[in-house]
N, C-alpha and C positions, 0 to 999 in steps of 0.2 A: 376425578384425579386420574391422570395418565399413568399407565404402568411402565411406559418406556421413556427414558430420558437420555439425552446425548450431551456429553460435555467434552471439552478439550482435555486431553491428557496432560498431566503435569509430571515433573521429575519424580515425585513420590509414586507414580504409577509404573515405574520401570520394571519392578518384579511382576506386576500384573500383566504388563505387555509381554514380558518374556514367557509367562505362563500361557498366554493366548498364542504366541508364536509357536511354542512347543506343541500345543494342541492342534494348531493348523498343520504343522509338519506331520503330526501323527495321522491326521485325516488324509493328507496328500501322500502318505507312505514315504516321507522324506525325513524321518526323525534323525537319521544319521548325518544330515546336512546342516543341522542347526549348530552354529558356532557362536551365536549371539550370547552376550552376557548382560545382566542388568546394568552393570557399570558402563559397558559399551553403549547401551541404549541411552543411558543418562547423558553420556558425553555427546553422542552423534545426533540425537533427537533434540535434547533440551538445552545443552550448552552450545554445540556447534550449529544447531538449527538446520540440519540437513534434511529433516523430514518433520512431519507433524502427525499426530494421532488423535482420533476421537475414541472415546469410551462410551459404549452403550450400557445402560443399566436397566434392568427389568425388575420392577417392584423392589428397587433399592439394591439389587444384587448385580454385580458385574456380569454382563451377559455377552459382550463381544467388543470388537474394535475394528477400526479402519485406519490404516497407516498410509500416508500419501505424501507427495512432494510436488513442487511445481516443475513443469517442463515448459517448452516454448515452441509455438508453431510459427515457423518463418513464413508460411503461406498466408496464415491469418494475421500475422504481425501481432499476436497476442499470446499471453501466457496460457497455459493449460494446467490441469491437475492430473497427475498419474496416480491412480489408486494401486499401491503395491500389494496390499493385503486387506481382505475383508473376511472376518470370521465371527461366527455366532456359535456359542456352546451348543453341542448337539441336542441336549435336552430342552433348549429354549428356541429351537428353530420352528418356523411356522407361526410365530407370534408377531411378525411385523418388524422385528428388530433389524434385520438386514436392510429392509426397505427404509426404515427410519435413518439408518446410518447413511445410505446412499442419498436420500432426500436432503439430509443435512449437509452432506458433502457437495451435492449439486447446488444448493443454496449458497454455500460458501464460495464455490467457483463463480457463480453469477455475481455475487457481491464484489468479488475481487476482479471482475472484468475478464474472466477467462473465456477462451473460445471453445473449450471442450474439456470433457472429463473422460479419461480412458483407463483401461485396465486389461489384463490378460486373464484367461481362464484355461485350465487344463482341459484338453479335448475330451477326456473321459468323465468329467464332472457334470453329468447331465442334470442333476438337480439345480446347480448354480446356473448353467446355461439356460434352462427353462425359466428360472427366476429373472435373469438379466433380460431375456427376450420379452418377458411379461411387462417389464417397465419401459420397454421401447428401445433398449440397447441393441445395436446391430454388430455382428461380427465383421471384422475386416479381413475377409478371406483372401484378398489380393496382396497382403503384407505378410512377410515372414520375419519373426524376431531373431536377431543374432545376438550373441553374447561372447565377450572375451572375459574369462575368469581371472581372478586374482593371480593365479599361478602364471598366466601368460602376459599380464599387463607390463611387467618390467621389461621383458624381452621385446615386446612390441614397441614400448617406449624408446628402447635403444635404437630402433630403426629410424627414429626421427631426430636423434641427436647428431650434431654435425661436426 
């Protein structure tokens, strides 16, 4: 019997997802930036279907999650999957749970005809970087990520109205 199982998250998992998000934010020293609520997750993930999530269980206990959504590669002419967050509870790391989540997500991407699976990792997160390299992932050092935050979106949007 396998100790690790992966399943699709359902609406009833919103509180669990929020718990994982808060634990991830704590690990990344970003606790003060978490604005998510369980109700917001229920609406945006499960009702509006803006993202999807997988839940990992280890010996029947919730152990981690992967939250992802589709993007699109114009050069490949195919959809891709962007992995927004991957998290495994600290006490359960090193048991293959993160790898199981990534393998499951890679299989999903392949079944959906995706051209790639991508994610970002904080530069200081050397354990995760080592793990990602060990599975064959390569960093895209020639790309820089840019972001416009919620506070700036409306103002930027006004520049396009005519």
